[in-house]
C-alpha positions as CSV (number, residue, x, y, z in Angstrom):
1,M,66.7,-29.3,-7.7
2,F,70.1,-30.2,-6.2
3,L,68.7,-33.3,-4.5
4,K,67.1,-34.6,-7.8
5,L,70.4,-33.9,-9.6
6,F,72.4,-35.7,-7.0
7,L,70.1,-38.7,-7.1
8,A,70.4,-38.9,-10.9
9,V,74.2,-38.7,-10.9
10,A,74.3,-41.2,-8.0
11,A,72.2,-43.7,-9.8
12,G,74.6,-43.6,-12.8
13,F,77.6,-43.8,-10.4
14,V,76.1,-46.9,-8.7
15,A,75.5,-48.5,-12.1
16,V,79.2,-47.9,-13.1
17,I,80.4,-49.4,-9.8
18,S,78.2,-52.4,-10.3
19,I,79.8,-53.0,-13.7
20,L,83.4,-52.5,-12.5
21,K,83.3,-54.4,-9.2
22,D,83.0,-57.8,-10.7
23,R,85.9,-57.2,-13.1
24,K,89.3,-58.7,-12.2
25,R,92.2,-56.4,-11.7
26,G,93.9,-55.7,-15.0
27,E,91.2,-57.4,-17.0
28,P,90.0,-55.3,-20.0
29,L,86.3,-54.5,-20.2
30,S,84.3,-56.7,-22.5
31,R,82.3,-55.2,-25.3
32,A,79.1,-55.8,-23.3
33,D,80.5,-54.1,-20.2
34,R,81.6,-51.1,-22.3
35,W,78.2,-50.8,-23.7
36,L,76.6,-51.1,-20.2
37,L,79.1,-48.6,-18.9
38,F,78.3,-46.2,-21.7
39,L,74.5,-46.6,-21.1
40,A,75.0,-46.0,-17.4
41,V,76.9,-42.8,-17.9
42,F,74.5,-41.7,-20.7
43,T,71.5,-42.4,-18.5
44,A,73.0,-40.4,-15.6
45,L,73.8,-37.5,-17.8
46,G,70.4,-37.7,-19.4
47,S,68.6,-37.7,-16.1
48,A,70.7,-34.8,-14.9
49,I,69.7,-32.8,-18.1
50,V,66.1,-33.6,-17.6
51,V,66.2,-32.4,-13.9
52,I,67.9,-29.2,-15.0
53,N,65.4,-28.6,-17.8
54,D,62.5,-29.2,-15.4
55,E,63.9,-26.8,-13.0
56,I,64.3,-24.1,-15.7
57,E,60.7,-24.6,-16.8
58,S,59.5,-24.4,-13.2
59,T,61.5,-21.2,-12.7
60,K,60.1,-19.7,-15.9
61,K,56.5,-20.6,-14.8
62,S,57.1,-19.1,-11.4
63,L,58.4,-15.9,-13.0
64,E,55.4,-15.7,-15.4
65,L,53.0,-16.4,-12.5
66,K,54.7,-13.6,-10.4
67,E,54.4,-11.2,-13.3
68,A,50.8,-12.1,-13.8
69,R,50.0,-11.5,-10.1
70,E,51.8,-8.2,-10.2
71,A,49.8,-7.2,-13.3
72,A,46.6,-8.2,-11.6
73,T,47.5,-6.3,-8.5
74,N,48.2,-3.2,-10.4
75,L,45.0,-3.5,-12.4
76,T,43.0,-3.9,-9.1
77,E,44.6,-0.9,-7.6
78,K,43.8,1.2,-10.7
79,L,40.2,0.0,-10.6
80,V,39.8,0.8,-6.9
81,E,41.3,4.3,-7.6
82,T,38.9,4.9,-10.5
83,N,36.0,3.7,-8.5
84,T,36.9,6.0,-5.6
85,K,37.2,9.0,-7.9
86,L,33.8,8.1,-9.5
87,S,32.1,7.7,-6.2
88,T,33.5,11.1,-5.1
89,Y,32.4,12.8,-8.3
90,L,28.8,11.3,-8.0
91,R,28.6,12.3,-4.3
92,E,29.7,15.8,-5.1
93,I,27.1,16.2,-7.8
94,E,24.3,14.9,-5.6
95,E,25.3,17.2,-2.7
96,K,25.7,20.2,-5.0
97,D,22.2,19.6,-6.4
98,T,20.9,19.6,-2.8
99,R,23.0,22.7,-2.0
100,I,21.6,24.6,-5.0
101,K,18.0,23.8,-4.0
102,D,18.8,25.1,-0.5
103,L,20.3,28.3,-1.8
104,E,17.3,28.9,-4.0
105,L,15.1,28.5,-0.9
106,A,17.4,30.8,1.1
107,A,17.1,33.4,-1.7
108,K,13.3,33.3,-1.6
109,R,13.4,33.8,2.2
110,A,15.9,36.7,2.0
111,A,13.6,38.3,-0.6
112,A,10.8,38.1,2.0
113,G,13.1,39.6,4.7
114,V,13.8,36.2,6.4
115,T,17.4,35.0,7.0
116,E,18.4,31.7,8.6
117,V,22.0,30.9,9.6
118,Y,23.4,27.9,11.4
119,T,26.0,28.2,14.1
120,F,29.0,25.8,14.2
121,N,27.3,23.7,16.9
122,G,24.0,23.4,14.9
123,I,21.8,26.2,16.5
124,L,19.6,27.7,13.8
125,K,19.5,31.5,14.1
126,K,16.5,33.0,12.3
127,S,15.8,36.7,11.7
128,N,12.7,38.2,10.2
129,S,13.2,41.8,11.2
130,P,16.1,44.1,12.0
131,G,17.4,43.3,15.6
132,S,15.2,40.3,16.0
133,V,17.1,37.0,16.1
134,L,15.5,33.7,17.3
135,G,17.7,30.7,18.1
136,T,16.3,27.3,17.5
137,I,17.7,24.1,19.0
138,G,16.7,21.2,16.8
139,E,18.1,18.0,15.3
140,P,21.3,19.6,14.0
141,F,22.2,20.7,17.5
142,H,21.7,17.2,18.9
143,S,23.5,15.7,15.9
144,F,26.4,18.0,16.6
145,Q,26.7,16.6,20.2
146,R,26.7,13.0,18.8
147,M,29.3,13.9,16.1
148,Q,31.5,15.5,18.7
149,G,31.2,12.4,20.9
150,L,32.2,10.1,18.0
151,Y,35.1,12.5,17.2
152,R,36.4,12.2,20.8
153,A,35.9,8.5,20.8
154,Q,37.7,8.3,17.4
155,D,34.9,6.2,16.0
156,W,35.6,7.2,12.4
157,L,33.2,4.9,10.7
158,E,30.2,6.0,12.7
159,L,31.3,9.6,12.4
160,E,31.5,9.3,8.6
161,K,28.1,7.8,8.5
162,L,26.4,10.3,10.8
163,S,28.0,13.3,9.2
164,S,27.1,12.2,5.7
165,E,23.4,12.0,6.8
166,Q,23.6,15.5,8.2
167,V,25.3,16.9,5.0
168,T,22.3,15.5,3.0
169,K,19.6,16.6,5.4
170,Y,21.0,20.1,6.2
171,P,23.0,21.4,3.3
172,A,23.1,24.9,4.7
173,W,24.9,23.7,7.8
174,H,28.6,23.5,7.2
175,S,29.9,21.6,10.3
176,P,29.0,18.1,9.0
177,L,31.5,18.6,6.1
178,W,34.2,19.3,8.7
179,F,33.4,16.3,10.8
180,R,33.2,14.0,7.7
181,G,36.5,15.3,6.3
182,I,38.2,14.4,9.6
183,A,36.6,10.9,9.6
184,E,37.6,10.3,6.0
185,A,41.2,11.5,6.6
186,N,41.5,9.0,9.5
187,L,40.1,6.2,7.3
188,A,42.7,7.0,4.6
189,K,40.0,8.2,2.2
190,F,42.2,11.1,1.3
191,D,40.4,12.2,-2.0
192,L,37.1,12.3,-0.2
193,A,38.5,14.1,2.8
194,E,40.2,16.7,0.5
195,S,37.0,17.4,-1.3
196,D,35.1,17.9,1.9
197,F,37.7,20.1,3.5
198,K,37.9,22.3,0.4
199,E,34.2,22.7,0.3
200,F,34.0,23.5,4.0
201,I,36.7,26.1,3.6
202,A,34.9,27.7,0.6
203,R,31.7,28.0,2.7
204,A,33.0,28.9,6.1
205,D,36.2,30.9,5.5
206,G,35.7,34.4,6.9
207,L,33.1,33.4,9.4
208,P,33.9,34.3,13.0
209,G,34.4,32.4,16.2
210,E,34.4,28.6,16.1
211,W,34.1,28.7,12.3
212,A,37.5,30.4,12.0
213,D,39.1,27.7,14.2
214,A,37.5,24.9,12.2
215,V,38.7,26.4,8.9
216,L,42.3,26.6,10.3
217,D,42.0,22.9,11.3
218,A,40.8,22.0,7.8
219,K,43.7,23.8,6.2
220,M,46.1,22.0,8.5
221,F,44.5,18.6,7.6
222,L,45.0,19.3,3.9
223,V,48.7,19.9,4.4
224,K,49.1,16.8,6.6
225,M,47.4,14.6,4.1
226,Q,49.8,15.5,1.3
227,S,52.7,13.8,3.3
228,D,50.7,11.0,4.9
229,P,52.6,7.7,4.4
230,K,49.3,5.9,3.8
231,R,48.7,8.1,0.7
232,K,50.2,6.7,-2.5
């Protein structure tokens, strides 16, 4: 802006000098020279006013553009937040439906005198008579080893993917919820992590051994997430 303004004023000043330099000392300005002088000054002022107005308009447009960008950013953030909450809600409904079916099956087995319980590391303990317990090492046990490896490697994306698969396939096994909550917390998916940790605590609280340690970890994660700087 200042360069344009300087050039406009300078152009008028040059025109004035051009008019005055040929005039003899003490010689009054002719009517023509006075008109030319007036036009030179008027042109310089007019050019300066145009430059200033252009700059004002440019500033106004910049401010309007900035406000529009801020509004678009806020809208995008709200849409992302809404989509995240909707995804969480739909996932919870789907997993609860699977959980209900699994509980119905467990109830039928219990009525027949058969109970099945998973350990934290995925071993299925089955009892069909008092004092008779059979431990089965299947896919959950091997999946636990993989999830534990991903946890130690801090591969949160793969851990989230694998644990989600296990939550769906083995709804009676609580450990995948714990692993998925940790992965989501480290991926800054705090709403999802909070949902998984709360569900895990509701299922596993009161169970002995490694379950008790995992419940304590989940509760600590819930506290930490509340003050995480990545959480808005």
